[in-house]
C-alpha positions in Angstrom: 2.1 -15.6 -21.7 3.7 -16.5 -18.5 6.9 -15.5 -20.2 5.7 -12.1 -21.2 4.8 -11.3 -17.8 8.2 -12.5 -16.4 10.0 -10.3 -18.9 7.8 -7.2 -18.1 8.3 -7.8 -14.3 12.2 -8.2 -14.6 12.5 -5.0 -16.7 10.3 -3.0 -14.2 12.4 -4.4 -11.2 15.6 -3.2 -12.6 13.9 0.0 -13.6 12.9 0.6 -10.0 16.2 -0.2 -8.9 17.7 2.3 -11.3 15.2 4.9 -10.1 16.1 4.4 -6.6 19.7 4.5 -7.5 19.5 7.8 -9.4 17.7 9.7 -6.6 19.5 12.4 -4.9 20.1 11.8 -1.1 17.4 12.3 1.1 19.2 11.5 4.5 20.3 15.0 5.3 16.9 16.0 6.1 16.6 13.3 8.6 20.1 14.1 10.1 18.9 17.8 10.6 15.7 16.9 11.9 17.3 14.6 14.7 20.4 16.6 15.1 18.6 19.7 16.5 19.2 21.7 13.7 15.4 21.7 12.3 14.6 21.0 8.7 11.6 19.0 9.4 9.7 20.6 6.5 12.3 19.4 4.1 11.6 15.8 4.8 7.9 16.2 3.4 8.3 18.8 0.8 9.6 17.6 -2.6 11.5 19.7 -5.0 9.6 20.7 -8.3 12.2 18.8 -10.5 11.4 15.5 -9.1 7.6 15.4 -10.3 8.7 13.5 -13.3 10.6 10.8 -11.1 7.5 10.5 -8.7 5.5 9.8 -11.6 7.6 7.4 -13.2 8.2 5.6 -9.8 4.6 5.4 -9.3 3.9 4.1 -12.7 6.4 1.3 -12.3 5.3 0.4 -9.0 1.6 0.0 -10.3 2.9 -2.1 -13.2 5.1 -4.2 -10.6 2.0 -4.8 -8.6 0.1 -5.8 -11.3 2.6 -8.2 -12.9 3.1 -9.7 -9.4 -0.6 -10.5 -9.2 -0.8 -11.9 -12.7 2.3 -14.2 -12.2 0.7 -15.5 -9.0 -2.3 -16.2 -11.0 -0.7 -17.8 -13.8 1.6 -19.9 -12.0 -1.2 -21.4 -9.7 -3.3 -22.3 -12.9 0.0 -24.2 -14.7 -0.3 -27.8 -14.7 2.6 -28.8 -12.4 3.8 -32.2 -12.3 6.2 -33.6 -9.6 9.8 -34.2 -10.2 9.4 -37.8 -9.1 6.8 -38.4 -11.9 9.6 -38.0 -14.5 12.2 -40.3 -13.1 13.8 -42.6 -15.6 13.0 -46.3 -15.3 9.8 -45.6 -13.5 7.1 -47.8 -14.8 4.3 -45.8 -13.3 3.4 -48.8 -10.6 3.7 -48.0 -6.9 6.5 -49.2 -5.1 6.3 -52.3 -3.2 5.8 -51.8 0.7 7.2 -54.2 3.2 9.8 -57.2 2.9 
């Protein structure tokens, strides 16, 4: 189960990176806003063609959050042993203390 969530989480992470890279640059609106050229309304308005991208990004963000929470819960419930418990030649007895 843990592996399934890891796989989904990695796919969603790559998908979110791809969505961010494929979006058109939005920095021109900020440059005009602070450069004195106006354009402040462009900062908060989105073109109609980006509605699909927004829905995909929102869905992937929700899946990312859900998989993050599930991975946290599953990792805390796994039976983890210390690396020192599996050392070769260890008889399981505690090491002697003192000279």
